[in-house]
C-alpha positions as a Markdown table, in Angstrom:
| # | Residue | x | y | z |
|---|---|---|---|---|
| 1 | Met | -3.9 | 7.3 | 0.1 |
| 2 | Asn | -4.7 | 8.6 | 3.6 |
| 3 | Leu | -2.5 | 11.3 | 5.0 |
| 4 | Ser | -5.1 | 12.5 | 7.6 |
| 5 | Gly | -3.6 | 12.4 | 11.1 |
| 6 | Leu | -0.2 | 11.6 | 9.6 |
| 7 | Pro | 2.2 | 11.0 | 12.4 |
| 8 | Leu | 5.3 | 13.2 | 12.3 |
| 9 | Arg | 8.5 | 11.3 | 12.7 |
| 10 | Ala | 11.3 | 12.6 | 14.9 |
| 11 | Asp | 13.5 | 12.9 | 11.8 |
| 12 | Thr | 11.5 | 15.7 | 10.1 |
| 13 | Phe | 11.7 | 19.4 | 10.3 |
| 14 | Pro | 9.7 | 21.3 | 12.9 |
| 15 | Ala | 6.1 | 22.5 | 12.2 |
| 16 | Val | 7.2 | 25.9 | 10.7 |
| 17 | Phe | 8.1 | 24.0 | 7.6 |
| 18 | Ala | 4.7 | 22.8 | 6.5 |
| 19 | Met | 5.7 | 19.9 | 4.3 |
| 20 | His | 7.9 | 18.3 | 7.0 |
| 21 | Pro | 10.6 | 16.8 | 4.8 |
| 22 | Pro | 13.2 | 14.6 | 6.4 |
| 23 | Lys | 16.0 | 16.5 | 8.1 |
| 24 | Pro | 19.3 | 16.5 | 6.2 |
| 25 | Leu | 21.7 | 13.8 | 7.3 |
| 26 | Gly | 24.6 | 15.3 | 9.2 |
| 27 | Leu | 22.9 | 18.6 | 10.0 |
| 28 | Asp | 23.9 | 20.2 | 13.3 |
| 29 | Glu | 20.4 | 20.7 | 14.8 |
| 30 | Ala | 21.8 | 23.4 | 17.1 |
| 31 | Cys | 21.5 | 25.8 | 14.2 |
| 32 | Leu | 17.7 | 25.2 | 14.1 |
| 33 | Thr | 17.3 | 26.0 | 17.8 |
| 34 | Phe | 16.6 | 29.5 | 19.1 |
| 35 | Pro | 17.8 | 30.5 | 22.6 |
| 36 | Asp | 15.1 | 29.9 | 25.2 |
| 37 | Gln | 15.3 | 33.4 | 26.6 |
| 38 | Asp | 13.9 | 35.1 | 23.6 |
| 39 | Pro | 13.2 | 32.8 | 20.7 |
| 40 | Trp | 10.8 | 35.2 | 18.9 |
| 41 | Val | 13.5 | 37.9 | 18.7 |
| 42 | Cys | 15.9 | 35.4 | 17.3 |
| 43 | Phe | 13.4 | 34.1 | 14.7 |
| 44 | Asn | 12.6 | 37.7 | 13.8 |
| 45 | Lys | 16.2 | 38.4 | 12.8 |
| 46 | Tyr | 16.7 | 34.9 | 11.3 |
| 47 | Val | 13.8 | 35.1 | 8.9 |
| 48 | Arg | 14.8 | 38.6 | 7.8 |
| 49 | Gly | 18.4 | 37.8 | 7.3 |
| 50 | Phe | 20.6 | 37.1 | 4.3 |
| 51 | Phe | 22.7 | 34.0 | 4.2 |
| 52 | Ala | 26.0 | 33.5 | 2.4 |
| 53 | His | 25.7 | 30.0 | 1.0 |
| 54 | Arg | 28.8 | 28.3 | -0.3 |
| 55 | Asn | 26.8 | 26.7 | -3.2 |
| 56 | Arg | 23.2 | 27.7 | -2.9 |
| 57 | Leu | 22.1 | 25.2 | -5.7 |
| 58 | Ser | 24.1 | 22.3 | -4.2 |
| 59 | Arg | 22.2 | 19.2 | -3.2 |
| 60 | Asp | 24.9 | 18.7 | -0.6 |
| 61 | Ile | 24.0 | 20.4 | 2.7 |
| 62 | Ala | 27.7 | 21.4 | 3.1 |
| 63 | Gly | 27.0 | 24.0 | 0.4 |
| 64 | Ile | 24.1 | 25.6 | 2.3 |
| 65 | Glu | 24.3 | 27.8 | 5.3 |
| 66 | Phe | 21.7 | 26.9 | 8.0 |
| 67 | Gly | 22.9 | 28.8 | 11.0 |
| 68 | Asn | 24.5 | 32.2 | 10.6 |
| 69 | Phe | 23.1 | 35.0 | 8.6 |
| 70 | Arg | 25.3 | 37.7 | 7.1 |
| 71 | Thr | 26.3 | 40.7 | 9.2 |
| 72 | Asp | 27.6 | 42.8 | 6.3 |
| 73 | Lys | 24.1 | 43.2 | 4.8 |
| 74 | Pro | 21.1 | 44.9 | 6.5 |
| 75 | Leu | 18.2 | 42.7 | 7.5 |
| 76 | Ser | 15.1 | 43.0 | 5.4 |
| 77 | Leu | 12.6 | 45.6 | 6.9 |
| 78 | His | 15.6 | 47.4 | 8.4 |
| 79 | Asp | 14.0 | 50.7 | 7.5 |
| 80 | Val | 10.8 | 49.9 | 9.4 |
| 81 | Thr | 10.5 | 51.3 | 12.9 |
| 82 | Glu | 10.4 | 48.9 | 15.9 |
| 83 | Glu | 6.8 | 49.9 | 16.5 |
| 84 | Glu | 5.8 | 49.2 | 12.9 |
| 85 | Leu | 7.6 | 45.9 | 12.9 |
| 86 | Glu | 6.0 | 44.9 | 16.1 |
| 87 | Lys | 2.6 | 45.6 | 14.6 |
| 88 | Met | 3.4 | 43.7 | 11.4 |
| 89 | Ile | 4.4 | 40.5 | 13.3 |
| 90 | Ser | 1.9 | 40.7 | 16.1 |
| 91 | Phe | -0.5 | 38.0 | 16.9 |
| 92 | Glu | -3.4 | 40.3 | 16.1 |
| 93 | Met | -2.1 | 40.8 | 12.6 |
| 94 | Tyr | -1.2 | 37.1 | 12.1 |
| 95 | Lys | -4.7 | 35.8 | 13.2 |
| 96 | Thr | -6.4 | 37.8 | 10.5 |
| 97 | His | -5.1 | 35.6 | 7.7 |
| 98 | Asp | -3.2 | 32.7 | 9.1 |
| 99 | Met | -5.2 | 31.7 | 12.2 |
| 100 | Gly | -5.5 | 28.1 | 11.0 |
| 101 | Thr | -1.8 | 27.6 | 11.2 |
| 102 | Leu | -1.8 | 28.7 | 14.8 |
| 103 | Ile | -4.7 | 26.5 | 16.1 |
| 104 | Met | -4.6 | 23.3 | 14.0 |
| 105 | Pro | -2.4 | 20.4 | 15.1 |
| 106 | Pro | 0.9 | 20.2 | 13.2 |
| 107 | Glu | -0.1 | 16.8 | 11.8 |
| 108 | Val | -3.3 | 18.3 | 10.2 |
| 109 | Phe | -1.4 | 21.2 | 8.8 |
| 110 | Thr | 1.2 | 18.9 | 7.2 |
| 111 | Ser | -1.4 | 16.6 | 5.9 |
| 112 | Ile | -3.2 | 19.5 | 4.1 |
| 113 | Asn | 0.0 | 20.7 | 2.5 |
| 114 | Arg | 1.2 | 17.2 | 1.4 |
| 115 | Arg | -2.2 | 16.3 | 0.0 |
| 116 | Ala | -2.3 | 19.4 | -2.2 |
| 117 | Leu | 0.7 | 17.9 | -4.2 |
| 118 | Phe | 0.8 | 14.2 | -3.5 |
| 119 | Asp | -2.8 | 13.0 | -3.3 |
| 120 | Val | -4.3 | 11.7 | -6.6 |
| 121 | Glu | -7.9 | 12.0 | -5.4 |
| 122 | Met | -7.4 | 15.5 | -4.2 |
| 123 | Ala | -5.8 | 16.5 | -7.5 |
| 124 | Lys | -9.1 | 15.7 | -9.3 |
| 125 | Tyr | -10.3 | 19.0 | -7.9 |
| 126 | Leu | -8.9 | 22.0 | -9.7 |
| 127 | Pro | -7.2 | 19.7 | -12.3 |
| 128 | Lys | -5.8 | 22.7 | -14.2 |
| 129 | Leu | -4.2 | 24.2 | -11.2 |
| 130 | Lys | -0.6 | 25.3 | -11.8 |
| 131 | Ile | 1.8 | 25.3 | -8.9 |
| 132 | Ser | 5.1 | 27.1 | -8.8 |
| 133 | Phe | 7.7 | 27.5 | -6.1 |
| 134 | Leu | 9.9 | 30.7 | -6.1 |
| 135 | Cys | 13.0 | 30.3 | -3.9 |
| 136 | Gly | 15.1 | 33.3 | -2.9 |
| 137 | Thr | 18.6 | 32.0 | -2.8 |
| 138 | Glu | 19.9 | 34.3 | -0.1 |
| 139 | Gly | 17.3 | 33.0 | 2.4 |
| 140 | Ala | 17.8 | 30.5 | 5.2 |
| 141 | Gly | 19.2 | 27.1 | 4.2 |
| 142 | Glu | 16.1 | 25.3 | 5.5 |
| 143 | Phe | 14.0 | 26.8 | 2.8 |
| 144 | Ile | 16.5 | 26.1 | 0.0 |
| 145 | Tyr | 16.8 | 22.5 | 1.2 |
| 146 | Ile | 13.1 | 22.0 | 1.3 |
| 147 | Val | 12.8 | 23.2 | -2.3 |
| 148 | His | 15.6 | 20.8 | -3.3 |
| 149 | Glu | 13.6 | 18.0 | -1.7 |
| 150 | Leu | 10.5 | 19.0 | -3.7 |
| 151 | Glu | 12.6 | 18.9 | -6.8 |
| 152 | Arg | 13.7 | 15.4 | -5.8 |
| 153 | Cys | 10.0 | 14.5 | -5.7 |
| 154 | Leu | 9.7 | 15.3 | -9.4 |
| 155 | Lys | 12.8 | 13.3 | -10.3 |
| 156 | Glu | 12.6 | 10.3 | -8.0 |
| 157 | Gly | 8.9 | 10.3 | -7.0 |
| 158 | Pro | 7.3 | 11.7 | -3.8 |
| 159 | Ser | 7.7 | 8.4 | -1.9 |
| 160 | Ala | 11.5 | 8.8 | -2.1 |
| 161 | Val | 11.2 | 11.9 | 0.1 |
| 162 | Phe | 8.0 | 11.4 | 2.1 |
| 163 | Gly | 7.7 | 7.7 | 2.2 |
| 164 | Glu | 5.0 | 5.2 | 1.3 |
| 165 | Gly | 1.7 | 6.7 | 0.3 |
| 166 | Ala | 3.0 | 9.8 | -1.3 |
| 167 | Glu | 2.0 | 9.8 | -4.9 |
| 168 | Arg | 2.8 | 12.0 | -7.9 |
| 169 | Ala | -0.5 | 13.8 | -8.2 |
| 170 | Arg | 0.4 | 17.2 | -9.7 |
| 171 | Asp | 3.2 | 18.6 | -11.6 |
| 172 | Phe | 4.8 | 21.8 | -10.3 |
| 173 | Gln | 7.8 | 23.9 | -11.2 |
| 174 | Val | 10.7 | 25.3 | -9.2 |
| 175 | Thr | 12.4 | 28.6 | -9.9 |
| 176 | Tyr | 15.5 | 29.7 | -8.0 |
| 177 | Leu | 15.9 | 33.5 | -7.9 |
| 178 | Glu | 19.4 | 34.8 | -8.3 |
| 179 | Arg | 19.1 | 36.8 | -5.1 |
| 180 | Gly | 16.7 | 37.6 | -2.3 |
| 181 | Asn | 15.5 | 36.1 | 0.9 |
| 182 | His | 12.1 | 35.5 | 2.5 |
| 183 | Phe | 11.2 | 39.1 | 2.0 |
| 184 | Val | 12.3 | 39.7 | -1.5 |
| 185 | Phe | 8.9 | 41.0 | -2.5 |
| 186 | Trp | 9.3 | 43.7 | 0.2 |
| 187 | Asp | 13.0 | 44.5 | -0.6 |
| 188 | Glu | 12.7 | 44.5 | -4.4 |
| 189 | Pro | 9.0 | 44.4 | -5.3 |
| 190 | Cys | 9.3 | 45.4 | -9.0 |
| 191 | Trp | 12.1 | 42.9 | -9.7 |
| 192 | Ala | 10.5 | 40.1 | -7.7 |
| 193 | Leu | 7.1 | 40.6 | -9.4 |
| 194 | Glu | 8.8 | 40.4 | -12.8 |
| 195 | Gln | 10.5 | 37.1 | -11.8 |
| 196 | Met | 7.1 | 35.8 | -10.6 |
| 197 | Lys | 5.5 | 36.9 | -13.9 |
| 198 | Glu | 8.1 | 35.1 | -15.9 |
| 199 | Cys | 7.7 | 32.0 | -13.8 |
| 200 | Val | 3.9 | 31.9 | -14.2 |
| 201 | Glu | 3.9 | 32.7 | -17.9 |
| 202 | Gly | 6.8 | 30.4 | -18.7 |
């Protein structure tokens, strides 16, 4: 299987979602678009928000909220000053540990992530590696949907999601947390670590 330089089809999610699964049929793409005037500010709130999903474990996108986060619950990191938040999400901070995601072409980034799970030859390295996905079920719908698609890879085979060439190379497990968003380890560190411990040891 060769996923190097894998072309990204127009029907996949944008580069921020590393695996690039197909977009859900019927999804209003306007909810994935941030206003041109200040996209970073919008993303900042979006990724820290809590979403009220109608049925967070539904495989039907009608049960998942993609666009509007709750206004009755404070954003994660709400107790952090604007100055501290700016430093935490600055380019200078990001480049210390995630520079590769900033400079590599999206096709390469996607290829690396897909090969980690769906390339039999790659799986020969670190054969005892265990992979687990923890999903906070109050986070944005895109993340929940992507985890649903990864689960579908286990049930139907990776090619059913990612197309020809994707092979079942590694097993992995999925755990849905009863609460929490993208920043659950910040908001509830002791509880989140306990969930992770149970997942890893289970």
